[in-house]
C-alpha positions in Angstrom: 10.3 164.9 -54.0 7.5 162.1 -53.2 3.7 163.3 -53.1 1.7 163.5 -50.4 1.8 164.5 -46.4 5.5 164.4 -45.3 5.9 163.1 -41.4 8.0 164.5 -39.4 8.9 162.7 -35.9 11.1 165.0 -34.1 12.2 165.2 -30.0 10.0 167.6 -27.8 12.4 170.5 -28.1 11.4 174.1 -28.1 13.4 174.9 -31.0 10.5 173.0 -33.0 7.1 175.4 -31.8 9.6 179.1 -32.3 7.2 181.7 -34.4 10.0 181.2 -37.4 9.2 177.1 -37.9 5.7 178.4 -37.1 5.8 180.6 -40.5 7.4 178.1 -42.4 5.2 175.1 -41.9 2.1 177.8 -42.7 4.4 177.4 -46.1 4.5 174.5 -46.8 1.4 172.6 -45.6 2.1 169.1 -46.8 4.4 168.9 -44.1 3.4 167.2 -40.8 5.4 167.4 -37.5 4.5 164.2 -34.8 6.1 165.2 -31.1 8.1 162.5 -29.6 6.7 162.5 -25.8 9.4 164.1 -23.1 12.1 161.4 -22.4 11.4 159.1 -25.3 14.5 157.3 -24.8 12.7 154.9 -27.3 13.8 156.8 -30.0 17.3 156.9 -29.1 16.8 153.4 -30.7 17.1 154.1 -34.2 20.5 154.7 -33.8 22.2 152.0 -34.1 20.7 151.2 -37.2 22.5 154.6 -38.6 25.4 153.7 -36.9 25.4 150.2 -38.5 24.3 151.7 -42.4 26.8 154.4 -41.9 30.1 151.5 -41.0 28.8 148.8 -43.4 27.7 150.8 -46.2 27.9 153.9 -46.3 32.0 154.9 -45.7 32.8 151.5 -47.7 31.1 153.6 -50.6 32.3 155.5 -53.2 29.0 157.9 -54.2 29.6 159.9 -57.9 25.9 161.6 -56.7 22.9 162.0 -54.6 20.8 159.6 -56.6 24.2 157.3 -56.1 24.2 157.6 -52.5 20.2 157.1 -52.0 20.1 153.9 -54.4 23.0 152.6 -51.9 21.0 153.5 -48.7 17.6 151.7 -50.3 19.4 148.8 -51.4 21.2 148.4 -48.2 17.7 148.9 -46.6 16.0 146.0 -48.7 18.9 143.6 -47.9 18.6 144.5 -44.3 15.3 143.7 -44.3 15.1 140.1 -46.0 15.9 138.8 -42.4 15.7 141.7 -40.0 16.0 141.9 -36.8 15.3 144.0 -34.1 18.1 145.5 -31.9 17.5 144.7 -27.9 19.1 147.3 -24.8 20.2 144.9 -23.7 22.0 146.7 -20.5 20.7 146.7 -17.1 19.9 149.8 -15.2 21.8 148.4 -12.5 25.7 147.8 -15.4 24.3 151.7 -16.7 24.5 153.1 -12.9 27.3 151.5 -12.3 29.4 152.9 -15.2 27.2 156.3 -14.5 29.2 156.3 -11.2 32.9 155.3 -12.4 32.8 158.2 -15.0 31.7 160.7 -12.1 34.2 159.5 -9.7 37.0 160.0 -12.5 35.6 163.4 -13.6 35.7 163.9 -9.9 38.8 162.7 -8.8 40.7 163.5 -12.5 41.0 159.5 -12.9 
């Protein structure tokens, strides 16, 4: 493990603040939790990156050890960062609401 503090960004779930977790944190002083604001959907924008690395690198590889897997991930990130491009949310609110309406109708009618 790297030395120094370990900072974890977590959603605002109450499971992260149970007495068990609090006791564990008391024994692991270098771990720091940071909670996102309630309803922070911006955190969901990291999911496309994980999907991309999974599809483009991890599913295509064979890794005989954890260090080999870590090396593959680091290599992918280095290459990706040579020409980084932001993930952009392209759906409009009205398009999302239309899709929700269609899904709701399908669930209600069974079609």
